[in-house]
Residue, then its C-alpha position, 0 to 999 in steps of 0.5 A: m975899828q971895823a965896827t966904826a968904819r961900817l957905821f960911818g959907811i952906812m951914815l955916809c950913804a945916808l948923807g949921799a942921797a943920790a947914791c942911796g936912791g929915793d924920789g923925795g916929795d910929799g906922802t909916806s914911805t916904807v923904811t927898812g934897816v938894821v940896828y947894831s950894837w955900837e962898840d969896838s968889835e971885829v964883827d957886826i953885832t946886830v941887836a934883836g928886840v930893839t924898839v925903833e920909832v919915828f920921833g913925834e909919830s905913832i910909828s914903831a917896830t921891833t927888831d927881829a932876831n937879825g936886828r932888822f926892822t920895817l917901818q910903814n907909812v913914815p912921813n916924807g921929809d926930815v925925820f928923827f928915828t929913835t931906838r931903845a932897849n933894856g940894857y942899852w942906851g938908845l940913839v936919836d938919828y936924823y934922815t931925810v925920807p925917802d932921799e936918804t932911806g931908799g936903801e937900808i938905814g943903819l941905827s944903833v944902841i949902846t950897851d950899858a956896859e960900854i957907857a960904864r967903861w967910859e965912866g971908868i976911864l973918864e972918872r965921872s958919871i954919865s946920867a941915864s936920867d939925861g940924854a947926851v949929844d954926839i957931834l960926829y965930824y964925818e969928813g974933812a976934820e983934821g983935829g982940834e975942831t970944837g963944837a957947842i950945843s944950846p942950851p948947854a949940857g950939864d957937863p963938859p964934852f969929851t972926845f975919843d981916841l979910837w974907842t977910848p974916851v978922852d977928857q978934852t973939849s976938842i976932837i981927836v981925828d981917826r983915819w981909815m981907808c975907804d974907797g981907796s982914799i983916807c977918810t977921817f972922822g972925830e966925835l965930841l960928846f956932850p953928856s948930862v943934857d936935861p930932856a926938859n931943856g930940849p930940843i937943842t941946836a948945835t954949832v961947830t968951829e974949825g980947828p987951828g987955822t986948818t978947816a971951816c966946819h958946818i952942821d950938815e943939816t939945815p942951819g938951826t935944825e933942832y934936835p930932840i933930847i931923850a933920857k938915856s939916848l944919844t942924839i947924833v949931830y952930823a958935821w963936816c969940814e973943808p979947807a979954810q979959804 
């Protein structure tokens, strides 16, 4: 699970604005980062030739041989970054510029082969003509949490047990050591989301009497849906009062 831990470490830095630097405010910023292949690997796999774009803007860059990119004149504020490349599913990922991008951001792509592996295990197809939504519970979840998107996906969601997809509508939690303590996360992935029905909103629900869960971004945030791309929604949970 090294690759997953690394990706979540980058994401947690993004969510901790003070740790990553940045002054906020109006204007534009330069954003640098690396694109990784999102798969079960003991080493970081960077991907060259990925197109990285700022959603809704004519701003793009292509990753170099080391998977690195630089985007100039990115508007400050809430930004969706997108990735795309031949042979991969892309990603739609949310950051606040420059508060969460003062360091180096991490984005991802997912190989067609990895998606095909999911299809084989689940015994159902995942349409490349549609998008997908992945709610990532990055903190505090204990298992059994659920979520929903609106408009709804064309197929029911599934979760993951480590890197194995599991056909159920509540999350399985994974745990690993980070900074000397136990970190938890879980995923709920909604396939077959028609781009024509986007953008979507998302909600999350606590587990069986153990946690209260929230979408990390401003409530009501709308998330774009792009064909053959996975839109990330971040959620966190806390002990129920």
